N, C-alpha and C positions, 0 to 999 in steps of 0.2 A: 414487575416485582410484586411481592405479596403486599408490601406497604402501599403500592399504588392501587392494587385491587381493593384493599380495605378503604382507602380514601375515596375511591369512586363509589363504593357502596354507601359510604357516609353521605356523599353528595345527594344520592337518590333517596335516602331514608327520610321520611316525613319528620319535620322538626316540631317539637312541642312549643306551643305559644308561651312566651314568658309571662309569669304571673305578676300582677301588679300588687306591690306590697303597700297596702293601705296603712298599716301600722307605722311603717317607716315614714311615709309621707306625712301622716298626722304628727309624728314626733318632730319632724323637720319644721312643720308649720308652727307647732307650739313653741319650739325653740326660737323661731324667728319672731313670733309675737312677744315672747318674753324679753328678747333682746331689745325690741322697739320700746316696750313698756319700761324697761330699765333705763334706756337712754333718755326717754321723755321724763322719767321720774328723777333721775340723778344728774343729768347733764343739761339738756335743753329741750324745749318743746315749742312748736309753732302755735300761734294764737291768731284769732280773727277779731277785729274791732266791730261790734254791732251797734254802737251808740256814739253820740257826739259829745260825751262828757269830757273828753280830753282834747278837743280842738282848742287852739289851732295846731298843736303838735301832732295829733293823731286824728285821722279822718275815718268815717264809716267806710268799711271796705278794705282798710289796711290789713295786711298780713305781717306778722312780726315774729321774732324769735325771743323767747324768754329763757334765760339761764337759770338753772335750779340750785346752784351751789353757793352763790355769793353770801347768803345768810345762814348757811348750814342747811340741813335737811329736817323736815318735819312732816306731819300728816298731810299738809296742804301741798307738799312737793309731789306726792305720789299721783301719778296720772289717774284721771277719772275719780280722784279722791276715794280710792278703794280702802284706804286705812281709816279707822275711826278717828273722829276729831279728838285732839288731845293737846296738852301743853308741852310735850317733849320736843327737844331739838338736839340734833347731833352736829357737833362742831359749830356752835352758834356764833353769829356775828350780827352786829347792829347795823341796820340800814343807815344811809347818809342822807342829809338834807338834799332834796331835789331828785332822789332816785324815783323812777317809775316802776311800780311793783304790781304784781298780781295778788289779790287778796280774796279770801272766801268769807263772806259775812256770816255771823252767827245765825243758826237756823236755816242755812241755805247751802247748796252745793254749787251755786253759780260763781264764776270767776269775775271779779271786778278789777278794773285797772285804774290806779290812782297814783298820786304823787305824794311822797313823804315831805311833810312841812313842819313836823315837830317830833322830837326824839324823847326817849325816856327821861323824866324829870323836868322837861320844859313846861312852862306856863304859856298857854296860847289863848288868844281872844281874836275875834274878828270885829272890826269897827269900820262901818261904812264900806265894807267890801275889802278892807285891807287887813292883812294878818298883823297882829301885835304879838311878838314873840319875846317872852321874858321881859315884858314891859317896854320893848322897843318896836316901833313899826317897821315891818319888813319893806324895804324900798320898792316902789312901783314906778318905774319911769314910763312916761307916755311914749308910745311908738306909733308909727303910721297905722291906720286901721287895717285889720285883717280882712282880706277878701276871700271868703270861703265858698266854694261852689255848693249849690244846694244839694247836689247828690252826695257831697261829703258830710252833710248834716242829716240826710234822710235815713230814717230807721223804721223798724216795724212799729215802734211806739210813737214816732213822730213822722208820719208819711208826708206832711206838708210843712217843712221846716221854715223858719224865719218869717212866720206870719203870726197874726193874732196879737194878744196883749204883750206889750214890751218890745215889739219888733217894728214899730212904726217907721216907715220910709227906709228900711234897712236893705230891702231887695233892690239891687241895681243890675242893669244889663250891660255887659261888656260889648265892645264893638263887634266881637265875634258872634254875638247873640247869646252867649252863655250867661245865665243868671247866677249872681253871687249874693251872699249875705255879707254886708259890710259891717264889721263889728269892732268896737273900741278895743284896742290891744295895749297891753302893758308888759313891761319887762320886769319880772320879779327877781330879786337877788337875795339869796339866803345867807346866813352868817358865815358859811364855809365857802362863799363865792359862787355856789351853784346858781346859774341864772338861766331863765327860760321864759317863754311868752305865755301869757294868759289872756283870756277875753272876759269882759265884764260889762254888760250893756244896760243894766237896769238895777234899781234898788229893790231888793226882795228880802224876805224875812231872814234867810240864811246869810245875808251880808252883815248880820249883827249877831254876835254870839258872846255871851259873858265868858270871862276867863275860866279855863279849866286846867288842871295839872295832869300831865301825861304820866300814868303809873309806870313803875319799873317793868321792863319787858314788853312795853307797848309803844306804838307810834300813832301819830295823828295824820290822816290822809285826806287830801282834797283833790278834786278834779280841776284841770286847767280851764274848763268852761264853767266859770264860777257860778253862773246863774242856772245851770242845767246839769248839776252833778249830784247824785245821791252818794254822799261821802260821809266822813266822820261828823259833819255838822248835822246830819239828817238822822232822825230816829229810825230804829229798826222797823217799826210798823209802817214807815213810809218808804221802805225798801232801801234805807240808807245803811251806814255802818254802825250807827248808834254810839258815837264817841270814839275815843282811842281804841285801837284794835291790837290784840296780842300779836307779837312778831311771829308766833307759832301758827297764825292764820295766814301768813304770807307765803306764797308758793314759788316766788322767784322774782327776778329783776328783768325788766324789758331792756333789750340790747339794741336791736335795729329792725327796720322793716325789710321785708324781702320783695314784696310786690303789693300792688293795690288795684282793685277793680271798682268801677264806678257804679255798679249795681245794674247795668244794662245787660249783663251776660245772661245766657240761657244754658240749657243742658248741652248744646252743641259746643265742643271745645273751641271751634273756630270763632265763636262769638266772644270768647274771652280776649282775643287779640284786640278787637275794637273797644272793649271795656277797660283795657289796661291803662293805668296812669303811669307812664314811664318815669316821670319826675319824682314819683313816690317810692322808688326802689332804693334799697341800701342806705336809708337815712338813719343815722345814729340817734338813739333815744336817750343817751346819757346827757345830762345837762352840761352846758359849757361852764367853765370856771373863770370867774372874774377875779384875778389875783389882787387887783387894787381894792376890791371890796373886802377881801380877807384882811388886808393891811388896816383898813378903817376899823 
């Protein structure tokens, strides 16, 4: 049939090579990148812990998820801090005692992770390492010492942790041969019942701070590693937060860890398996609530 003849001719006719549509591919890539940027800016974003300022709760090498919406959205919520610094907030909410938050210090675009220990209007002082909130010492119950692996403390700024001044006789070796830093641990409980562990092993200048009042729209932040944290107690020129920080400089709330690597990994992905800390995955970073403490 004629139709068959035509179809046979079509089969033998040279076919033109399909043209690659670069414009369509670039549009698709741009849309994907915008979707990722929007998700990281308005919903949640992964973070990496590079320092020991939040041990014993967070170790160097921990990966975690930070939600962006609990306190509303502001310039610090935007991924890569592409928006200019400002005091605007959309759907604002105030953090709670004990929340672990991401904050961007003034004059910097680095993300710090700290804990909320005072709210707007509070008066806060530090006496001998203990928080005094609105004239009342925040309870610190003595707990068994924290045994922190040295790799969980090791960072670029502190490549040889748990040594030197203030760390006398704190390095111990477990039967397995692993070296750990044994640090005094305390259970701190805030007025809303939020409770969490801190470590404090020596007397240092920032264990003593005269009372300050937290202005409206601000919070006071501290690290759980009280002797090694550049937080609201520490001036800006010493890489601290320089006092209470505006809530508009807070970019989100830490929710949970996803996985953790001990620092021995290399470029080969197979090395990540040996470096993985299985017991550090899926840990909640929200403080426990002691309901008896609220009643008191």
